[in-house]
C-alpha positions in Angstrom: 0.0 0.0 0.0 1.4 3.5 -1.1 2.0 6.0 1.5 -0.9 8.7 2.4 0.2 11.7 0.8 0.2 15.3 2.8 -3.0 16.4 0.9 -5.0 13.4 1.8 -4.5 14.5 5.8 -5.4 18.1 4.8 -9.2 17.4 5.3 -8.5 16.0 9.0 -7.0 19.3 9.8 -9.3 21.2 8.3 -11.9 23.5 10.6 -14.9 21.6 12.0 -17.3 23.9 9.8 -16.1 22.2 6.7 -18.1 19.3 7.8 -21.5 19.0 6.6 -24.3 20.4 9.0 -21.7 22.0 11.4 -22.4 25.9 11.1 -21.2 28.9 12.9 -23.6 28.0 15.9 -22.8 24.3 16.4 -18.9 24.8 15.5 -18.0 26.7 18.7 -19.8 24.3 20.8 -18.0 21.2 19.5 -14.6 23.1 19.6 -15.3 23.8 23.1 -16.0 20.2 24.0 -13.3 18.5 21.8 -10.4 21.0 23.0 -9.9 22.2 19.4 -11.7 23.7 16.1 -10.5 21.2 13.7 -11.5 18.0 12.5 -9.0 15.7 13.8 -9.7 17.2 17.6 -13.3 16.0 17.1 -12.0 12.6 16.0 -9.7 12.2 18.9 -12.4 13.1 21.3 -13.0 9.7 22.9 -16.2 8.5 24.6 -15.8 8.4 28.3 -17.9 5.1 28.5 -21.1 3.4 26.4 -24.7 3.1 27.0 -26.2 -0.4 25.9 -29.5 0.1 24.8 -29.9 -3.6 23.6 -32.0 -4.4 26.3 -35.8 -4.8 25.2 -37.7 -5.9 28.1 -41.6 -5.3 28.6 -42.5 -2.8 31.2 -43.4 -5.7 33.5 -39.8 -7.1 32.8 -37.9 -3.6 33.1 -35.9 -2.9 36.2 -35.2 -0.1 38.3 -31.7 1.5 37.1 -31.4 -0.4 34.0 -30.9 1.5 30.8 -33.6 -0.2 28.4 -35.5 0.4 25.1 -39.2 -0.3 25.5 -41.7 -0.5 22.5 -45.1 1.4 23.8 -48.2 3.0 22.8 -49.3 6.5 24.3 -52.3 6.2 26.7 -52.9 9.8 27.3 -51.1 13.1 28.5 -51.0 14.5 32.0 -49.9 18.3 31.7 -48.7 19.8 35.0 -50.9 21.8 37.3 -48.2 24.4 37.6 -44.6 25.3 36.2 -43.0 23.4 39.2 -44.4 20.1 38.1 -43.4 18.2 35.2 -45.3 16.9 31.8 -46.2 13.2 32.0 -46.8 10.7 29.2 -48.6 7.5 30.2 -47.8 4.6 27.9 -48.4 0.8 27.8 -47.3 -2.2 26.1 -50.0 -4.4 27.2 -47.9 -5.8 30.2 -48.0 -2.7 32.4 -48.1 1.0 32.2 -45.1 3.6 32.5 -44.7 7.1 33.0 -42.3 9.4 30.6 -41.4 12.2 32.6 -40.3 15.7 31.1 -39.7 19.2 32.8 -40.2 20.6 29.3 -42.4 18.9 26.7 -43.2 20.3 23.1 -44.1 17.2 21.4 -47.9 16.7 22.2 -49.3 17.2 18.9 -46.8 14.5 17.3 -47.6 12.0 20.0 -51.4 11.8 20.4 -53.1 8.6 22.2 -52.6 5.7 20.1 -49.0 6.8 18.9 -46.7 3.8 18.7 -43.0 4.6 20.0 -39.6 3.2 20.7 -38.6 5.0 23.8 -35.2 4.6 25.6 -33.8 5.7 28.8 -32.9 4.8 32.2 -35.6 3.0 34.2 -36.9 4.5 37.6 -39.4 3.2 40.0 -41.7 5.3 42.2 -43.8 3.3 44.3 -45.5 0.9 41.9 -45.1 3.2 38.9 -42.5 2.6 36.5 -40.8 6.0 34.9 -38.3 6.9 32.4 -37.3 10.8 33.2 -36.6 12.6 30.2 -36.1 9.8 27.7 -32.7 10.3 25.7 -34.4 8.8 22.8 -38.2 8.9 21.8 -38.7 7.7 18.2 -41.6 6.4 15.9 -41.7 2.4 16.5 -41.4 2.1 12.8 -37.6 3.9 13.0 -35.9 1.6 15.1 -32.7 2.7 13.2 -33.0 6.0 15.3 -32.2 4.5 18.5 -28.5 3.2 18.6 -27.8 -0.2 20.2 -24.7 1.1 21.7 -24.4 4.9 22.5 -20.9 6.5 22.9 -21.1 9.0 25.8 -18.8 11.7 24.9 -17.7 14.7 27.5 -20.0 17.4 26.3 -20.3 21.2 27.1 -23.5 23.4 28.1 -25.7 23.8 25.0 -24.3 20.4 23.1 -26.3 17.3 22.8 -25.1 13.6 22.2 -26.9 13.3 18.9 -25.1 16.5 17.6 -21.6 15.0 18.3 -22.7 11.6 16.9 -23.7 13.2 13.6 -20.6 15.2 13.3 -18.5 12.6 14.5 -20.1 10.1 11.8 -19.6 12.7 9.0 -15.7 13.3 10.2 -15.0 9.7 10.1 -16.0 9.6 6.0 -12.9 11.8 5.8 -10.5 9.5 7.4 -8.3 7.7 4.5 -7.1 4.3 4.3 -3.7 4.5 6.2 -0.7 2.3 5.5 -0.1 0.1 8.5 3.1 1.7 10.7 3.1 -1.2 13.2 5.1 -4.3 12.9 2.8 -7.2 11.8 3.9 -9.6 14.3 2.6 -6.8 17.1 -0.6 -6.8 15.0 -1.2 -10.6 15.1 -0.4 -11.0 18.7 -2.4 -8.2 19.9 -5.5 -9.1 17.3 -5.6 -5.0 16.6 -7.4 -4.0 13.6 -6.1 -1.0 11.7 -5.9 2.4 12.9 -9.0 3.7 10.8 -11.2 0.4 11.8 -10.2 1.1 15.5 -11.1 4.5 15.5 -14.6 3.9 13.7 -15.4 1.0 16.1 -14.4 3.2 19.3 -16.4 6.3 17.9 -19.5 5.0 16.2 -19.5 1.2 17.8 -22.1 -1.4 16.6 -21.3 -3.6 19.4 -19.4 -2.8 22.9 -16.0 -2.0 21.9 -13.2 -4.4 22.8 -10.7 -2.9 25.2 -8.0 -3.9 22.7 -9.3 -1.0 20.5 -8.4 1.8 22.8 -5.0 0.0 23.4 -4.4 0.0 19.6 -5.3 3.9 19.4 -3.2 4.6 22.8 -0.1 2.7 21.1 -0.4 4.8 17.9 0.0 8.0 19.9 2.7 6.6 22.4 4.7 5.3 19.5 4.4 8.6 17.3 5.6 10.4 20.8 8.5 8.2 21.4 9.8 8.2 17.9 9.5 12.1 17.6 11.5 12.2 21.1 14.3 10.0 19.5 14.4 12.0 16.3 14.6 15.3 18.1 17.2 13.8 20.5 19.3 12.7 17.3 19.0 16.1 15.8 20.3 17.6 19.1 23.3 15.1 19.3 24.2 15.9 15.6 24.0 19.8 16.5 27.7 20.6 16.4 29.4 21.8 19.7 32.6 23.0 20.7 34.8 21.0 23.4 34.9 23.3 26.7 37.9 22.7 28.4 39.2 24.7 31.7 41.9 24.7 33.8 40.1 24.2 37.1 41.1 27.3 38.9 37.7 29.0 39.2 36.0 25.8 40.4 38.4 25.0 42.9 38.0 28.5 44.4 34.3 28.0 44.3 34.5 24.6 46.1 36.8 26.4 48.7 34.2 28.9 49.4 31.3 26.4 49.6 33.2 24.8 52.5 31.8 21.1 52.1 32.8 18.0 49.6 30.3 17.5 47.1 28.1 14.5 47.5 28.7 11.2 45.5 25.9 12.1 43.2 26.9 15.4 42.7 30.3 14.4 41.7 28.8 11.7 39.4 26.7 14.6 37.7 29.6 16.9 37.5 31.8 14.3 35.7 28.6 13.6 33.5 28.1 17.2 32.5 32.0 17.5 32.2 31.8 14.8 29.6 29.3 16.6 27.8 30.9 19.7 27.6 34.3 18.1 26.6 32.5 16.6 23.6 32.0 18.1 20.2 28.5 17.7 20.3 26.1 20.2 21.9 24.8 19.0 25.4 21.2 18.7 26.1 20.8 17.5 29.9 18.3 17.4 32.6 19.7 17.9 36.2 16.8 16.0 38.6 17.5 16.3 42.0 15.0 16.4 45.0 14.6 19.8 47.3 17.9 20.5 48.9 19.7 18.0 47.0 22.7 20.7 45.7 21.8 21.5 42.0 23.0 24.9 42.0 26.5 23.8 42.9 26.5 21.4 40.0 25.3 24.1 37.6 27.9 26.4 38.9 30.5 23.9 38.1 29.3 23.8 34.5 29.2 27.4 34.4 32.7 28.1 35.7 34.0 25.5 33.1 32.5 27.5 30.4 34.1 30.4 31.7 37.4 29.1 32.1 37.2 28.1 28.4 37.0 31.7 27.8 32.9 31.8 27.0 30.1 32.9 29.1 27.1 30.9 30.8 23.6 32.4 31.7 21.2 30.7 34.4 17.8 31.4 33.6 15.0 31.2 36.4 11.0 31.5 36.2 10.6 34.1 39.0 12.6 37.3 40.3 12.5 35.9 43.9 14.2 32.7 42.5 16.5 34.8 40.4 17.9 36.9 43.2 18.0 33.7 45.4 20.4 32.1 42.7 22.4 35.5 42.8 22.8 35.5 46.2 24.2 32.0 46.3 26.2 32.2 43.0 27.6 35.5 44.3 29.0 34.2 47.5 30.5 31.1 45.8 31.7 32.3 42.8 35.3 33.9 42.5 34.1 36.6 40.0 31.3 39.2 39.9 27.6 37.6 39.0 25.5 39.8 36.9 21.5 39.9 37.5 19.2 40.7 34.7 15.4 40.9 35.3 12.5 42.8 33.9 12.9 45.4 36.6 16.4 46.3 35.4 16.2 49.3 33.5 17.7 52.4 32.1 21.6 52.9 32.3 22.0 50.0 34.6 20.5 47.6 31.9 22.1 49.4 29.1 25.6 49.0 30.8 24.5 45.3 31.7 23.6 44.8 27.7 27.1 46.1 26.8 28.8 43.9 29.0 27.3 40.7 27.9 27.8 41.8 24.3 31.6 42.3 24.7 32.1 39.5 26.9 33.1 41.6 30.1 30.2 40.0 32.1 30.9 36.2 32.1 28.2 35.0 34.1 24.7 36.5 34.2 21.2 35.1 36.2 18.0 36.4 34.9 14.4 35.7 34.3 13.1 35.4 30.7 14.6 38.9 30.1 18.0 36.9 29.2 16.7 35.5 26.0 15.0 38.5 24.9 15.8 39.6 21.0 17.5 42.6 22.7 20.0 40.7 24.5 23.0 39.7 22.3 26.0 37.6 24.2 29.7 37.8 22.7 29.9 34.0 23.3 27.2 32.1 25.1 28.5 28.9 25.5 26.2 27.3 28.5 22.4 28.3 29.1 21.2 26.8 32.6 17.6 26.6 32.6 16.1 26.3 36.1 12.7 25.0 37.1 11.5 25.0 33.5 9.8 21.7 33.7 6.5 23.5 32.2 8.4 24.0 28.6 7.8 21.3 26.1 10.7 19.5 23.8 10.6 22.2 21.4 10.9 25.2 23.8 13.8 23.7 25.7 15.7 23.3 22.4 15.0 27.0 21.4 16.3 28.3 24.9 20.2 27.7 23.6 19.6 29.3 20.5 21.4 32.7 21.7 24.8 31.3 20.7 26.3 29.5 17.9 26.7 25.9 20.0 25.4 26.8 23.2 25.1 23.8 25.6 21.7 23.5 27.6 21.5 22.1 31.1 17.9 22.0 32.5 17.5 21.7 36.1 14.0 20.7 38.1 13.6 20.2 41.8 10.4 18.2 41.0 11.4 14.5 41.1 10.1 12.8 37.8 8.6 9.4 37.6 10.1 7.1 35.1 6.7 7.5 33.2 7.2 11.2 32.8 11.0 10.8 32.0 9.9 8.7 29.0 7.1 11.1 27.7 8.3 14.7 28.7 11.9 14.3 29.0 12.9 11.7 26.5 15.1 13.8 24.2 17.5 14.6 27.0 20.1 12.8 28.8 19.6 12.8 32.6 21.7 13.1 35.6 20.1 12.6 39.0 21.2 13.7 42.3 19.9 11.4 45.2 21.3 12.6 48.4 21.3 15.9 50.2 24.5 17.8 51.1 26.1 17.9 54.5 24.4 20.0 57.1 20.8 19.4 55.9 18.4 18.3 58.7 15.6 15.7 58.6 12.4 17.2 58.7 9.5 15.7 61.2 6.3 16.1 59.2 3.0 15.4 61.5 -0.6 16.0 60.9 -3.1 18.2 62.9 -6.9 18.8 62.5 -8.0 22.5 62.4 -9.8 21.6 65.3 -6.4 21.5 67.5 -5.6 25.1 66.4 -5.3 26.5 69.7 -2.7 23.7 70.6 -0.9 24.5 67.4 -0.5 28.4 68.1 0.7 27.5 71.8 3.5 25.6 70.3 4.4 28.3 67.6 4.5 30.7 70.5 7.0 28.8 72.3 9.1 28.7 69.0 8.9 32.4 68.4 9.8 32.9 72.3 13.0 30.9 71.7 13.9 33.1 68.6 12.7 30.6 65.9 11.5 31.6 62.3 8.2 30.1 60.9 6.5 29.6 57.3 2.6 29.5 57.4 1.7 28.9 54.0 -2.2 29.0 52.9 -3.8 27.8 49.6 -5.4 31.1 48.8 -5.2 34.9 49.0 -8.6 36.0 49.8 -11.5 34.4 51.4 -13.6 32.3 49.1 -17.3 31.9 49.9 -17.4 28.5 47.9 -14.6 27.0 49.9 -14.4 27.1 53.8 -10.6 27.5 53.8 -8.3 30.3 55.3 -7.1 32.9 53.1 -3.5 34.2 53.5 -4.7 37.6 54.4 -7.2 36.3 56.9 -4.9 34.2 58.4 -2.3 36.9 58.7 -4.6 39.1 60.6 -5.4 36.4 63.0 -2.0 35.8 63.7 -0.7 39.4 63.7 -3.5 40.2 66.6 -1.9 37.4 68.5 2.2 37.8 67.8 2.2 41.4 66.9 4.7 43.0 64.6 6.9 39.8 64.1 4.2 38.4 61.7 4.8 39.4 57.9 2.7 38.6 54.7 3.9 37.8 51.2 1.5 36.9 48.3 1.6 36.9 44.5 -1.3 39.6 44.4 0.9 42.1 46.2 3.2 44.4 44.3 6.5 42.9 43.6 8.3 45.3 46.1 6.0 44.8 48.9 6.5 41.3 48.3 9.9 41.0 48.2 10.4 43.6 51.1 8.5 40.7 53.3 10.6 38.1 52.3 13.6 40.0 52.6 12.4 40.8 56.2 12.0 37.3 57.0 15.3 36.4 55.8 17.1 39.3 58.0 14.8 38.0 60.9 13.1 41.5 61.3 9.8 39.3 60.9 9.8 35.6 62.2 6.5 34.5 61.2 5.7 34.8 57.3 2.2 34.1 56.3 2.7 33.4 52.8 0.9 31.4 49.6 2.9 29.2 47.3 5.3 32.1 46.5 7.8 30.7 48.8 7.7 27.2 47.1 11.0 27.8 45.4 13.6 30.3 45.6 13.5 31.0 49.3 16.4 29.8 51.4 16.4 30.9 55.0 18.3 28.5 56.8 17.2 30.0 60.2 13.4 29.0 59.6 12.9 25.6 60.9 8.9 25.1 61.1 6.6 24.8 58.0 2.9 25.2 59.0 0.6 24.4 55.9 -2.8 25.3 56.3 -5.4 23.1 54.7 -3.0 20.8 53.3 -5.2 18.5 51.7 -6.1 21.4 49.3 -2.3 21.1 47.9 -0.9 18.4 45.5 1.7 16.0 46.8 4.9 17.4 45.0 3.9 20.9 45.8 3.6 19.9 49.7 7.1 18.2 49.3 8.6 21.5 47.8 6.9 23.5 50.4 8.5 21.3 53.2 11.7 21.6 51.8 12.2 25.2 52.7 12.9 24.1 56.2 15.7 21.7 57.1 18.4 23.9 55.7 20.0 25.0 59.0 21.4 23.6 62.2 18.1 23.3 64.0 15.8 20.4 64.0 13.0 20.9 61.6 9.3 20.4 61.5 6.5 20.7 58.9 2.8 20.7 60.2 0.4 19.6 57.9 -3.4 21.4 59.2 -6.3 19.7 57.6 -10.1 20.0 57.8 -11.9 18.1 60.5 -13.8 16.0 58.1 -10.8 14.7 56.1 -11.7 11.8 53.4 -9.9 8.6 53.5 -8.2 9.3 50.2 -7.0 12.7 51.6 -5.8 11.2 54.7 -3.7 8.7 52.7 -1.9 11.3 50.9 -1.0 13.3 53.8 -0.1 10.1 55.7 2.3 9.0 53.0 3.9 12.5 53.0 4.3 12.1 56.8 6.0 8.8 56.2 8.3 9.6 53.6 10.8 12.1 52.6 11.7 10.3 49.4 10.7 13.0 46.7 10.7 10.4 43.9 8.1 8.0 45.8 6.0 11.1 46.5 6.1 12.3 42.7 5.2 9.0 41.5 1.9 9.0 43.4 1.2 12.6 42.9 1.4 11.8 39.1 -0.8 8.8 39.5 -3.1 10.9 41.5 -3.2 14.3 39.8 -1.3 13.8 36.4 1.9 15.3 35.3 1.3 17.9 32.6 1.8 17.9 28.9 4.6 16.1 27.1 5.3 17.9 24.1 3.6 21.1 25.3 3.4 23.6 28.0 -0.1 22.3 30.0 0.7 21.3 33.5 -2.5 20.5 35.0 -4.0 16.9 34.7 -2.7 14.0 32.7 0.1 14.7 30.1 -1.3 15.8 26.9 -2.2 13.1 25.2 -5.8 12.7 23.4 -6.1 8.8 23.0 -3.6 7.6 25.6 -3.4 7.7 29.3 0.2 7.3 30.7 -0.8 5.7 33.8 -3.5 3.2 32.6 -0.9 2.3 29.4 2.3 2.6 31.3 2.9 -1.2 29.9 2.4 0.3 26.4 4.7 3.3 26.9 7.5 1.3 27.8 6.9 -1.1 24.9 6.6 2.1 22.5 10.0 3.4 23.8 11.5 -0.1 22.9 9.9 -0.2 19.6 11.0 3.4 18.6 14.6 2.7 19.5 14.8 -0.5 17.5 12.8 1.0 14.7 15.2 4.1 14.3 18.3 1.7 14.8 17.5 -0.1 11.9 15.9 2.6 9.8 17.1 6.0 11.0 15.9 7.8 8.1 12.5 6.4 8.0 12.9 5.4 4.4 11.8 1.7 4.5 8.1 0.6 3.9 7.3 0.9 7.5 9.4 4.2 7.9 7.4 5.7 5.2 4.3 4.5 7.1 5.7 6.1 10.3 6.1 9.3 8.6 2.3 9.1 8.1 1.7 8.6 11.7 4.1 11.5 12.7 2.0 13.8 10.7 -1.4 12.7 11.9 -0.2 12.9 15.5 1.2 16.6 14.5 4.9 15.8 16.2 6.3 17.9 13.6 4.0 20.8 14.2 4.8 20.6 18.0 8.6 20.2 17.6 9.6 21.6 14.3 10.7 19.5 11.0 11.5 16.2 12.3 11.6 14.1 9.2 12.0 15.7 5.9 9.8 14.5 2.8 
């Protein structure tokens, strides 16, 4: 079979309005429901479940709770006595009577007594009377084709009806071409999988309850496309010409002396792996993954100093000014040379001078926000870009961050431990170094759970800590009170704690002007205030070794990984450290298990894996961070075994056919176009 040409796929990427019957009123509703305004978005909008309407009992045989289709005759209509009552249509099939109940009824003229109907819906029973509230289908008895035996249940939006989706889906499926088979024939035989188009049709417009294998086939297609794309992009990155960066070690030795501790085993290993990349003639693209407090900044500094020793420049980018300032303080303390800082708040002559220094090379190391990569910022010779906490970026964005130099190496750091599933989906194009130990001097953190009913006892304990000179974080999930959620807002909690503890209490949250928030954080760092009430602005980038207590208000409202990050703000000094998880009095069992797991382990990788399975891990090739990775047909938790299978399959395929020129390779090119990996990551495969 010849490969599908690009133009035969074009109808799938056309607007929904190209489908017959999809006009300007219906198209926006469909687009909202399916998450896009193209035909392909509709085709990849899978049903959540199915309604089996094949049961055809008599009224006497029908069971409460059953979805059934009844052949009935209208006996009479019972209009409501007032607007608060429903309209009832009394029907019979000769075995018993039933009521069709409508909250709004407009078909009285079409259903006079004696009309024979097929009615399908969920059976309910009130007293001795069987009812079907608002039947999903009510059609003439001689039109059984209008009641589907198996009805998909798609996620909808307000104003959109299932029959409208079904109509649009049928017309969209008519545009799907016959695809060449991109899977190995042995795999298809073993799994008993049909072709892609047949599987998609059987899932979207089924004539029988779809076999689970059909979903697995579609999921595997998407996972394989992603894994092949990641390997191709990784191959492209490896082929990009780099340059060896070799230094004499003088600056690094001085920095380690200032650090005052020997690096941990895993820090030494990570530095060695990065050094191997830097001395290589290919460009580095590496992820440095470490738990909270594992010492990533030191490893990054060693890499940056190697670039400087080689006569080049290095830049470290962080997502917020708070984190940038934190990095600047740490690097300035350890670095044998001045470190510049560039953020959006650096303006005027200061900014102009800094830009001149980057352009002429007199500034070898700079720390900043996204401002570092603006068009107006020019480097004389940027050899290394370090990106901190940028796990929100997808593959293509990560690759583009090194574009400021001719052959810039890229090191990405994250303090969020990443489960293996996410490593395969989100970070498969990168080499990975992992820090598994905490540096010397880090204290264990004792984590405890406390009901909000015990608040007086908690406050008494904090009073004793403050009297002893301690510093305390108090983190709230919201800034302002929300009437719909009975949770303490930061401002309300601040007022309460300020009334008890006085001027020693400060407030920092994201809705404050930056200078007000930064002043509060600085006052906490200096000890001017010793109890800081804050939102998650303190999650990263705040380093106060004297803080030894973290109180998290309504901890059940946070994700596990976020709780772990917040907990990591303490345990950085010499004092014993504590994390108090305050929770609602009526905590459900699932929430209690989550908090108990956090209490019982400080292993960020265990916590991250549990959090991923509970909450999802964000978008693999894009930017979305909430919910499961941005797959449309696959679920990386449910289909984890398929993900690992796709990882191996992609590796073997590209080892045998790196140019995708074989018959299967040509079909895989179609797969990559179908799942838009080229659109997501740039041109991966030519032709």
